[in-house]
C-alpha positions as CSV (number, residue, x, y, z in Angstrom):
1,M,242.2,101.1,136.2
2,T,240.0,100.9,132.6
3,T,236.3,101.2,131.5
4,R,236.4,97.1,130.9
5,S,237.8,97.0,134.7
6,V,235.3,98.7,136.1
7,R,232.6,97.2,134.9
8,R,233.5,94.5,135.5
9,R,233.7,95.5,138.9
10,L,230.0,96.9,138.7
11,A,228.8,93.3,137.1
12,V,230.4,91.1,140.6
13,A,228.7,93.8,143.0
14,L,225.2,93.6,141.2
15,V,225.3,89.8,140.9
16,A,226.4,89.9,145.1
17,I,223.4,91.6,145.7
18,V,221.0,90.1,143.3
19,P,219.3,87.5,146.1
20,L,219.8,90.9,149.3
21,A,217.7,92.5,146.4
22,V,215.2,90.0,145.2
23,A,214.1,89.2,149.5
24,G,213.9,93.3,150.1
25,L,211.7,93.6,147.3
26,F,209.2,91.1,148.6
27,I,209.2,92.0,151.9
28,G,209.2,95.3,150.8
29,S,206.2,95.5,148.4
30,L,204.3,93.4,151.5
31,S,205.0,95.6,154.5
32,D,201.6,97.3,154.2
33,V,199.7,94.1,153.9
34,A,198.1,94.5,157.5
35,T,196.6,98.1,156.1
36,G,196.1,97.3,152.8
37,V,192.7,95.7,152.8
38,E,191.1,98.9,153.3
39,R,192.8,100.2,149.9
40,V,191.0,97.3,147.7
41,P,188.5,99.0,145.7
42,A,185.3,97.9,145.9
43,A,181.3,98.4,145.2
44,I,178.3,98.7,147.3
45,V,174.9,98.2,145.6
46,N,172.2,98.6,148.4
47,Q,168.5,97.4,146.7
48,D,166.5,97.2,149.9
49,E,163.3,98.5,150.2
50,I,162.0,100.6,153.3
51,V,159.2,98.6,155.4
52,Q,157.0,99.5,157.9
53,Q,157.0,97.9,161.4
54,K,153.8,98.1,163.7
55,A,154.6,98.5,167.1
56,Q,152.0,97.3,169.9
57,D,150.4,100.1,170.5
58,G,149.7,100.3,166.5
59,T,151.9,102.9,165.9
60,E,154.3,102.4,162.5
61,S,157.8,103.1,162.1
62,P,160.7,103.0,159.3
63,V,162.6,100.0,158.9
64,L,165.6,101.2,156.8
65,A,168.5,97.7,157.6
66,G,170.1,98.6,154.5
67,R,170.8,101.5,154.7
68,L,172.2,101.1,158.2
69,L,174.4,98.1,157.3
70,V,175.6,100.5,154.1
71,T,176.4,103.2,156.6
72,Q,178.3,100.4,159.2
73,L,180.3,99.0,156.4
74,T,181.8,102.4,155.1
75,S,182.2,103.8,158.6
76,D,185.6,105.0,159.3
77,D,186.0,102.7,162.2
78,N,184.5,99.7,160.6
79,Q,185.8,99.9,156.9
80,A,187.3,96.4,155.1
81,F,187.7,98.2,151.3
82,D,187.8,101.4,149.7
83,W,183.8,101.4,148.9
84,T,182.1,102.8,146.4
85,I,178.3,103.2,146.2
86,T,177.2,102.7,142.7
87,N,174.3,101.4,141.1
88,A,174.2,97.3,140.0
89,D,174.9,98.2,135.9
90,E,177.9,100.2,137.1
91,A,178.8,98.3,139.7
92,Q,179.0,94.8,136.7
93,R,181.0,97.1,134.6
94,M,183.6,98.4,137.0
95,L,183.9,94.2,137.6
96,D,184.4,93.2,134.9
97,D,187.2,96.3,133.9
98,G,188.7,95.1,137.0
99,E,188.3,98.7,138.2
100,V,186.5,97.2,141.6
101,Y,187.3,93.4,143.0
102,A,184.2,92.8,144.4
103,V,180.3,94.1,144.8
104,L,178.3,93.3,147.4
105,T,175.1,93.4,146.6
106,V,172.0,94.2,149.8
107,P,168.7,92.6,148.3
108,K,165.6,94.6,148.4
109,D,164.2,92.3,151.0
110,F,166.7,92.7,153.4
111,S,164.5,95.4,155.6
112,A,162.4,92.8,155.3
113,S,163.8,89.7,156.4
114,I,165.1,91.7,159.4
115,V,161.7,92.7,160.5
116,S,161.0,89.3,159.8
117,L,163.3,88.2,163.1
118,S,160.6,89.6,165.7
119,T,158.1,86.9,164.2
120,D,157.7,83.7,165.2
121,A,158.5,82.5,161.2
122,P,162.0,84.5,161.3
123,Q,164.0,85.0,158.0
124,R,167.7,85.4,157.5
125,A,168.6,88.8,155.5
126,Q,171.2,87.5,152.5
127,I,173.5,89.4,151.2
128,S,175.4,88.5,148.3
129,V,178.8,89.2,147.1
130,K,180.8,89.1,143.6
131,T,184.0,88.9,142.5
132,D,185.6,87.7,139.4
133,D,188.8,86.0,139.6
134,A,190.0,87.0,136.1
135,H,191.6,90.2,138.1
136,G,192.8,88.6,141.5
137,Y,192.6,84.8,142.5
138,L,192.5,85.6,146.3
139,T,190.3,88.3,146.2
140,G,187.4,86.0,147.0
141,A,188.7,84.3,149.4
142,A,189.7,87.5,151.3
143,T,186.2,89.1,150.4
144,Q,184.0,85.9,151.8
145,A,186.3,86.5,154.9
146,V,185.6,89.8,155.2
147,G,181.9,89.6,154.2
148,V,181.6,86.5,157.2
149,G,183.4,89.1,159.5
150,M,180.7,91.9,158.5
151,T,177.3,90.2,159.4
152,S,179.2,88.7,162.5
153,V,179.3,92.3,163.7
154,F,175.8,93.0,162.1
155,G,174.3,90.0,164.4
156,N,175.9,88.1,167.3
157,A,176.1,85.9,169.9
158,I,174.6,87.6,172.5
159,T,171.0,88.0,169.9
160,S,170.9,84.2,170.1
161,Q,171.2,84.4,174.0
162,F,168.4,87.2,173.7
163,V,166.2,85.2,171.5
164,S,166.5,81.9,172.4
165,G,165.3,83.2,176.1
166,I,162.6,84.4,174.4
167,Y,161.5,81.4,172.4
168,T,162.1,79.2,175.1
169,T,159.7,82.0,177.7
170,F,156.9,81.5,174.5
171,G,155.5,77.9,176.1
172,G,154.8,79.9,179.2
173,L,153.7,82.6,178.0
174,K,151.2,80.7,176.2
175,G,149.8,79.6,179.1
176,S,149.9,82.1,181.3
177,L,147.6,84.1,178.8
178,T,145.7,80.9,178.8
179,D,144.7,80.9,182.4
180,A,143.9,84.3,182.2
181,G,141.7,83.9,179.3
182,A,140.5,80.7,181.4
183,G,139.7,83.3,184.7
184,A,138.0,86.3,182.6
185,A,135.9,83.7,181.4
186,K,135.1,82.9,185.0
187,L,135.0,86.7,185.3
188,A,132.1,86.9,183.1
189,D,130.4,84.2,184.7
190,G,130.4,86.3,187.9
191,A,129.6,89.1,186.1
192,T,126.2,87.9,184.9
193,H,125.5,87.0,188.0
194,L,126.2,89.7,189.9
195,S,123.6,91.4,187.3
196,S,121.1,88.8,187.7
197,G,121.7,89.4,191.6
198,A,121.2,93.1,191.0
199,T,118.2,93.0,189.5
200,T,116.1,90.6,191.8
201,L,117.7,93.7,194.5
202,G,116.4,96.0,192.7
203,D,113.0,94.3,192.3
204,G,113.3,93.9,195.9
205,I,114.2,97.4,197.2
206,T,110.8,98.3,194.7
207,Q,108.7,96.0,196.4
208,L,109.9,97.7,199.7
209,G,109.7,100.7,198.7
210,E,105.7,100.2,197.8
211,G,105.3,98.0,201.1
212,V,106.8,101.5,202.8
213,G,104.4,103.4,201.1
214,R,101.5,101.2,202.3
215,S,103.2,101.5,206.1
216,Q,103.0,105.1,205.9
217,Q,99.4,105.5,204.6
218,G,98.8,103.1,207.6
219,A,101.1,105.1,210.0
220,S,99.1,108.5,208.9
221,Q,96.0,106.5,209.6
222,L,97.2,105.8,213.3
223,A,98.2,109.8,213.9
224,D,94.7,110.5,212.7
225,G,93.0,107.2,215.2
226,L,95.2,108.7,218.1
227,G,94.1,112.1,217.1
228,T,90.4,111.1,217.9
229,Y,91.7,108.3,220.6
230,T,93.4,111.4,222.8
231,G,89.9,113.2,222.3
232,G,87.8,110.6,223.7
233,V,90.2,110.2,226.0
234,S,89.9,113.9,227.1
235,Q,86.4,113.4,227.4
236,L,86.8,110.0,229.4
237,S,89.0,112.1,232.3
238,S,86.2,115.0,232.3
239,G,83.6,112.4,232.8
240,L,85.4,110.6,235.4
241,D,86.4,113.6,237.3
242,R,82.1,114.2,237.0
243,L,81.3,111.2,238.2
244,Q,84.0,111.3,241.0
245,T,82.3,114.4,241.8
246,G,79.0,113.0,242.2
247,A,80.4,109.4,243.5
248,A,80.8,111.8,246.6
249,G,77.4,111.8,246.9
250,L,76.9,108.1,246.6
251,S,75.8,107.6,250.2
252,Q,73.1,109.9,249.7
253,V,71.8,108.6,246.0
254,S,71.6,104.6,247.2
255,D,68.5,104.6,245.1
256,G,69.4,105.5,241.9
257,V,72.6,103.0,242.1
258,G,70.4,100.5,239.9
259,Q,70.4,102.9,237.4
260,Y,74.8,103.6,237.7
261,A,75.1,100.1,236.9
262,G,72.9,100.1,233.7
263,G,75.2,103.2,233.3
264,A,77.8,101.4,234.0
265,G,77.1,98.8,231.8
266,Q,76.8,101.1,229.1
267,I,80.5,102.6,229.9
268,A,82.1,99.1,229.9
269,A,80.9,98.4,226.4
270,Q,82.4,102.1,224.9
271,V,85.3,101.3,227.0
272,A,85.7,97.4,225.5
273,G,85.4,99.5,222.6
274,L,87.7,101.3,222.9
275,R,90.4,99.4,224.3
276,Q,89.7,96.8,221.0
277,Q,90.8,99.8,218.9
278,L,93.8,100.9,221.0
279,A,94.9,97.0,220.5
280,A,94.8,96.7,217.2
281,N,97.9,99.1,217.3
282,P,101.4,98.1,218.8
283,Q,101.8,101.7,219.3
284,S,99.3,101.6,222.1
285,A,98.7,98.3,223.0
286,P,100.5,99.6,226.6
287,I,97.1,102.1,226.8
288,A,94.7,99.1,225.8
289,A,96.4,96.8,228.6
290,Q,95.5,100.0,231.2
291,L,91.7,100.1,229.6
292,E,91.9,96.5,230.5
293,P,90.9,96.3,234.4
294,L,88.4,99.7,233.7
295,E,86.5,97.1,231.4
296,Q,86.7,94.4,233.4
297,G,85.5,96.7,236.5
298,L,82.4,98.2,234.1
299,D,81.5,94.7,233.4
300,R,81.4,93.1,237.1
301,Y,79.7,96.7,238.2
302,A,76.9,95.9,235.0
303,A,76.7,92.0,235.9
304,Q,76.7,93.0,239.7
305,G,74.4,95.8,239.6
306,Q,71.5,94.5,241.8
307,T,74.4,93.1,244.2
308,L,76.1,96.4,244.5
309,A,72.6,98.2,245.1
310,S,71.8,96.0,247.8
311,Q,75.4,96.8,249.4
312,A,76.1,100.2,247.9
313,A,76.1,101.6,251.2
314,A,78.8,99.1,251.7
315,G,81.4,99.7,248.6
316,I,80.0,102.9,247.8
317,Q,83.5,104.1,249.6
318,G,85.5,101.3,247.3
319,V,84.0,102.5,244.2
320,Q,84.9,106.5,244.9
321,Q,87.9,105.2,245.3
322,G,87.9,103.2,241.4
323,I,86.4,105.8,240.2
324,G,89.4,108.3,241.9
325,Q,92.4,105.8,240.2
326,S,90.3,105.8,237.1
327,A,89.7,109.7,236.9
328,S,94.0,109.9,237.7
329,G,94.3,107.1,234.7
330,A,92.3,108.9,232.6
331,S,93.8,112.2,233.5
332,Q,97.4,110.0,232.2
333,L,96.0,109.2,229.2
334,A,94.5,112.5,228.3
335,A,98.1,114.4,229.0
336,N,99.8,111.7,227.1
337,G,97.6,111.5,224.1
338,G,99.8,114.8,222.3
339,A,103.1,112.8,222.6
340,L,101.1,109.7,221.5
341,V,99.9,111.6,218.2
342,S,103.6,113.2,217.7
343,G,105.6,109.9,217.7
344,A,102.5,108.8,215.0
345,R,103.3,111.6,212.7
346,Q,107.0,111.2,213.4
347,L,106.8,107.5,212.0
348,S,104.6,108.3,209.6
349,D,107.7,111.0,208.3
350,G,110.6,108.3,208.7
351,L,108.1,105.9,206.6
352,G,108.2,109.0,203.6
353,Q,112.1,109.2,204.2
354,L,112.3,105.2,203.8
355,R,109.9,105.4,201.0
356,T,112.2,107.8,199.0
357,G,115.6,106.1,200.0
358,T,114.0,102.6,198.9
359,T,113.7,104.3,195.4
360,S,116.9,106.0,195.1
361,A,118.1,102.7,196.0
362,A,116.3,100.9,193.5
363,T,117.4,103.2,191.2
364,G,121.4,102.5,192.0
365,A,120.5,98.7,191.9
366,G,119.5,98.9,188.3
367,D,123.0,100.9,187.4
368,L,124.5,98.0,188.9
369,A,123.3,95.5,187.0
370,T,123.3,97.9,183.9
371,G,127.7,97.6,185.0
372,A,127.4,93.9,185.4
373,D,125.9,93.3,182.5
374,A,128.4,95.9,180.4
375,L,131.5,94.1,182.8
376,S,130.0,90.5,182.2
377,S,130.7,91.6,178.0
378,G,133.6,93.3,178.2
379,A,135.0,90.0,180.6
380,T,133.9,88.0,177.7
381,E,135.6,90.0,175.5
382,L,138.9,89.6,177.1
383,G,138.9,86.4,177.8
384,T,138.2,85.6,174.1
385,G,140.8,87.7,173.0
386,L,143.1,86.4,175.8
387,T,142.3,82.8,174.6
388,Q,142.7,83.9,170.7
389,G,145.8,85.5,171.8
390,A,147.4,82.8,173.2
391,E,146.5,80.8,170.2
392,Q,148.6,83.2,167.9
393,I,151.7,82.7,169.9
394,P,153.9,80.0,168.8
395,S,154.1,77.3,170.8
396,L,157.5,76.1,169.7
397,D,159.8,72.8,171.1
398,A,163.5,73.0,172.1
399,D,164.4,72.2,168.3
400,Q,161.7,74.7,167.1
401,A,163.5,77.5,169.7
402,S,167.2,76.3,168.3
403,Q,166.2,76.7,165.1
404,A,164.9,80.0,165.6
405,S,167.4,81.4,167.4
406,G,170.0,80.2,165.4
407,V,168.4,82.2,162.3
408,V,168.3,85.5,165.0
409,A,172.0,84.2,165.7
410,D,173.2,84.9,162.4
411,P,170.0,86.9,161.0
412,V,172.1,88.0,157.9
413,G,173.6,85.3,156.0
414,L,176.5,86.1,153.3
415,T,176.5,84.0,149.3
416,V,179.9,84.5,147.7
417,E,179.5,84.7,143.8
418,R,182.6,84.0,142.3
419,E,182.6,85.3,138.2
420,N,185.0,83.7,135.8
421,E,186.1,81.5,139.2
422,I,189.1,79.9,138.9
423,G,188.7,76.6,140.4
424,N,192.2,75.2,140.2
425,P,194.8,76.9,142.0
426,G,197.2,75.6,139.3
427,D,195.5,77.8,137.0
428,A,196.0,81.0,139.4
429,I,199.5,80.2,139.3
430,A,199.5,79.3,136.1
431,A,198.6,82.8,135.2
432,I,201.5,83.9,136.7
433,F,204.1,82.0,135.9
434,V,203.8,81.5,132.1
435,P,204.8,85.3,132.2
436,I,207.2,84.8,134.5
437,G,208.4,82.0,133.0
438,L,208.6,83.8,129.4
439,W,210.7,86.5,131.1
440,L,213.4,83.9,132.3
441,G,212.9,82.2,128.7
442,A,214.3,85.4,127.4
443,F,216.6,85.3,129.8
444,A,218.1,82.6,129.1
445,T,217.9,83.1,125.9
446,F,220.6,86.4,125.6
447,L,222.6,84.0,128.5
448,V,223.5,82.1,125.7
449,L,222.8,84.4,122.5
450,R,224.9,87.5,121.9
451,P,223.3,90.9,121.0
452,A,225.5,91.1,117.8
453,A,229.1,89.8,116.4
454,R,231.9,92.7,116.7
455,R,232.3,92.4,113.0
456,L,228.7,93.2,111.9
457,L,228.9,96.2,114.2
458,A,232.4,97.1,112.3
459,S,230.5,96.8,108.9
460,S,228.5,99.1,106.8
461,A,225.4,97.4,107.0
462,A,222.3,99.2,108.1
463,T,221.4,99.0,112.1
464,G,218.2,97.5,111.8
465,R,219.7,94.9,109.4
466,V,221.8,93.9,111.8
467,M,219.5,94.1,114.9
468,G,216.9,91.8,112.6
469,R,219.4,89.3,112.6
470,V,219.6,88.7,116.1
471,L,216.7,89.0,116.8
472,A,215.2,86.6,114.4
473,R,217.4,83.7,115.9
474,A,215.9,85.3,119.1
475,A,212.6,84.9,118.0
476,L,212.7,81.4,116.8
477,I,213.6,80.4,120.4
478,A,211.1,82.4,122.1
479,L,208.4,80.6,120.1
480,A,209.9,77.1,120.6
481,Q,209.2,78.7,124.5
482,V,206.2,79.7,123.9
483,V,204.6,76.3,122.4
484,L,206.4,74.3,124.8
485,L,204.8,76.2,127.6
486,V,201.7,76.1,126.6
487,A,201.2,73.0,125.5
488,L,202.6,72.5,129.3
489,V,199.7,74.3,130.8
490,H,197.2,73.0,128.4
491,A,198.0,69.3,128.9
492,A,198.8,69.9,133.1
493,L,195.5,72.4,133.9
494,G,193.5,71.2,131.5
495,L,192.3,74.0,129.7
496,S,190.0,73.8,127.0
497,L,191.2,73.9,123.3
498,A,189.1,76.6,122.4
499,L,191.8,78.7,125.0
500,L,194.3,77.4,122.4
501,P,194.9,80.3,119.7
502,V,194.2,82.5,122.3
503,T,196.5,81.8,125.0
504,L,199.2,80.8,121.9
505,G,198.6,84.6,120.6
506,F,198.9,86.4,123.9
507,A,202.2,84.2,124.9
508,A,203.6,85.4,121.6
509,V,203.2,89.1,121.8
510,T,204.5,88.8,125.7
511,A,207.9,86.5,124.6
512,A,208.3,89.2,121.8
513,A,208.2,92.3,124.0
514,F,209.9,90.1,126.9
515,T,213.2,89.8,123.7
516,A,213.1,93.2,122.6
517,I,213.9,94.4,126.2
518,H,216.4,91.7,126.9
519,Y,217.8,92.7,123.8
520,L,218.0,96.1,124.7
521,L,219.5,94.9,128.8
522,R,222.0,93.1,126.7
523,Q,222.7,95.9,123.9
524,A,222.9,98.8,126.7
525,F,224.8,96.8,129.9
526,G,226.5,93.2,128.0
527,R,226.4,90.8,130.3
528,A,225.6,93.2,133.1
529,G,222.2,93.8,131.7
530,L,221.3,90.1,132.4
531,V,221.7,91.2,136.4
532,V,220.0,93.8,135.5
533,S,216.9,91.8,134.3
534,L,216.7,89.0,137.7
535,I,216.7,92.3,139.1
536,L,213.8,94.0,137.4
537,L,212.3,90.8,137.3
538,A,211.9,90.7,141.4
539,I,210.7,94.0,141.1
540,Q,207.8,93.0,138.7
541,A,206.7,90.1,140.3
542,A,206.6,92.2,143.7
543,S,204.8,95.0,141.7
544,M,202.1,93.3,139.7
545,G,199.4,91.4,141.8
546,G,197.4,89.0,139.6
547,V,197.6,86.3,142.9
548,I,196.8,89.1,145.4
549,P,194.9,92.7,144.7
550,L,197.4,95.3,144.0
551,Q,196.3,97.4,146.3
552,L,197.8,95.1,149.6
553,V,201.2,95.9,148.2
554,A,203.3,98.9,149.3
555,A,202.2,102.2,148.0
556,P,205.7,102.7,146.2
557,F,205.5,99.7,144.1
558,Q,201.7,100.3,143.3
559,A,202.7,103.3,141.9
560,I,205.3,101.4,139.8
561,S,203.4,98.5,138.7
562,P,201.1,100.8,135.6
563,F,205.0,100.6,134.0
564,L,206.1,97.5,134.5
565,P,205.4,94.6,131.2
566,L,204.9,91.9,133.3
567,T,202.2,93.8,135.0
568,Y,200.0,93.5,131.5
569,A,201.5,89.7,130.5
570,A,200.1,88.2,134.0
571,S,196.4,90.6,134.2
572,G,196.0,89.4,130.4
573,M,196.9,85.2,130.6
574,Q,194.7,85.4,133.7
575,A,192.0,86.7,132.2
576,I,192.3,84.0,129.3
577,I,192.1,81.6,131.5
578,A,189.7,82.5,133.9
579,G,187.7,83.8,131.1
580,G,187.2,87.2,131.8
581,A,186.4,90.3,129.6
582,P,188.0,89.6,126.1
583,G,189.0,94.1,126.8
584,V,191.6,93.1,129.6
585,A,193.6,90.9,127.8
586,W,193.4,92.8,124.5
587,G,194.3,96.0,126.5
588,A,197.2,93.5,127.9
589,A,198.6,93.0,124.2
590,G,198.4,96.1,123.4
591,M,200.5,97.7,126.2
592,L,202.9,94.8,125.3
593,A,203.0,95.7,122.3
594,V,204.2,99.1,122.9
595,F,207.3,97.6,125.3
596,L,208.3,95.8,122.4
597,L,208.3,98.5,120.3
598,L,209.5,101.1,122.2
599,S,212.5,98.4,123.2
600,L,213.2,98.3,119.6
601,A,213.6,101.6,118.9
602,V,216.3,101.9,122.1
603,S,217.4,99.3,121.0
604,Y,217.8,100.7,117.7
605,L,219.3,104.0,118.8
606,V,221.9,101.8,121.7
607,T,223.2,99.8,118.7
608,R,223.7,102.8,116.6
609,R,225.9,105.0,119.3
610,S,227.9,101.8,120.0
611,R,228.5,101.5,116.3
612,R,229.8,105.1,115.8
613,A,231.6,104.8,118.6
614,K,233.6,102.0,117.4
615,S,234.0,103.7,113.8
616,L,235.4,106.6,115.6
617,G,238.2,104.4,117.9
618,L,236.0,105.3,120.6
619,V,235.9,102.0,122.1
620,P,239.0,100.9,123.8
621,G,240.9,98.3,121.3
622,T,238.9,99.3,118.3
623,A,240.2,101.5,115.5
624,P,238.2,103.2,112.5
625,S,237.4,101.4,109.3
626,S,235.2,101.5,106.5
627,V,235.6,98.1,105.8
628,A,231.6,96.5,104.7
629,V,230.7,93.4,105.8
630,A,228.5,91.3,104.2
631,V,226.0,90.1,106.4
């Protein structure tokens, strides 16, 4: 089997596996897309300022909502990107250079907005995400989707239901506070009346104490009078005893009845005076009643003295009996006089204690009045405070409650800013397919153009001259392709004519590099090099990113991406179309120039080696020759 047949069979095998290689490469590159988001680099800028939140008891506590959000985003459980915490200037530089695909910024009023959720005017806290379409067209959309998910985690539907209930009950709470304020006002009025009544009670008790004091003095005087009265009763009892003794001889001294009648009148006068004294005191009223018969009898004796004298003999016996009874009653009065005096003394002492008690009661009534005044003042302040509190509580209708609960249900808003935004999807597609079109253009060029004629390779002409002749024709074709493709892109997508020199120049550098690469493949592998070109195109298309972040593809494709020319062609063209940082396009053009020079250098070595092999007859079907062929 000859070398040519082996090469032919190898070429056929490569052609057969091209569809499998292309499909397999794309499937393999996207195998890690599900977890690739965690590898996409992004930056966090936390500008949030700490705020103090005052509780109902007056204590203050710091609120660091921004730090909590950053902690949640960068935790292993919730990590959506490969976050880098940095400052605003550094984050902008990283975004411009393509080191990160997105910058999430937490503003300085983030915590203040979160704290406002507990007020009657809640404000939605905002975070912003900035992307750059110059580095990835779908990054903005993907970042927005992830951002919505992050804000959803930070404020969820449970918050909506909870806060909606709070705002709905504000009306009832306000009514309750209003009723409580009215009740406190009534309590203040009642306390005022209580204070007035307590003052009146104190005055009455004071007057009662004064009256009790006077009663005590009267009781003391009564006790003294009863003492005197008891002494008089004792004397009366003694006199009656003597009278009774003397009455035994009345039958013999009837002559002295007249004198006795006169004495009886005097005694009646004395008894009448004593009875009047006793009747003046309620305590001795029974005694005065007992003296009344005696008084009446003595009066009769005095009035009927002459009749008594004439009838003395007949009435002596009755007189003696009356005197005996009077003596017995006087003895009883004398015997009970001590108890009566003792009772009067006890009455005086009891009234003294009552006076002391009324003094204490008057003092207590004064304290009660003071306390009632304080209660009235406190109740008034309470009523005022409750009324003011009720006025401060918002009375929200259904629409207002719904709006407020909506803010708290979605407490964190998301603003996405896309720098160098590619509004037309065609622009993003053009940034990818212009380089691919130029690659296919180079492929088509060397499909119809041979690297060099055998007579040229066998001639004595310089290798550089041989290569230059072929590359010159290929360059003319590539230039035509560039002009046509760039014109189509500008016309179809409406790109600014100001970009025409830049897109034309970058496309020319790209086409030159791809032409040199295909010249190398064709020179090194012959027609099989075109098959290798298709496989390389599939590898590069699966590894270059552009539309999606490179971090979404499998790790092996990420590893080889920096070494593939199509990666730089796509990134540079995307930066130009999107209006990205000029440094990205210049860097990509520089790398394409490196691929151009490297391909030419390797092509030179391959061509020179091939010519040497032909000149030595090492290639089948050729013989050594030293004939110079003019070019």
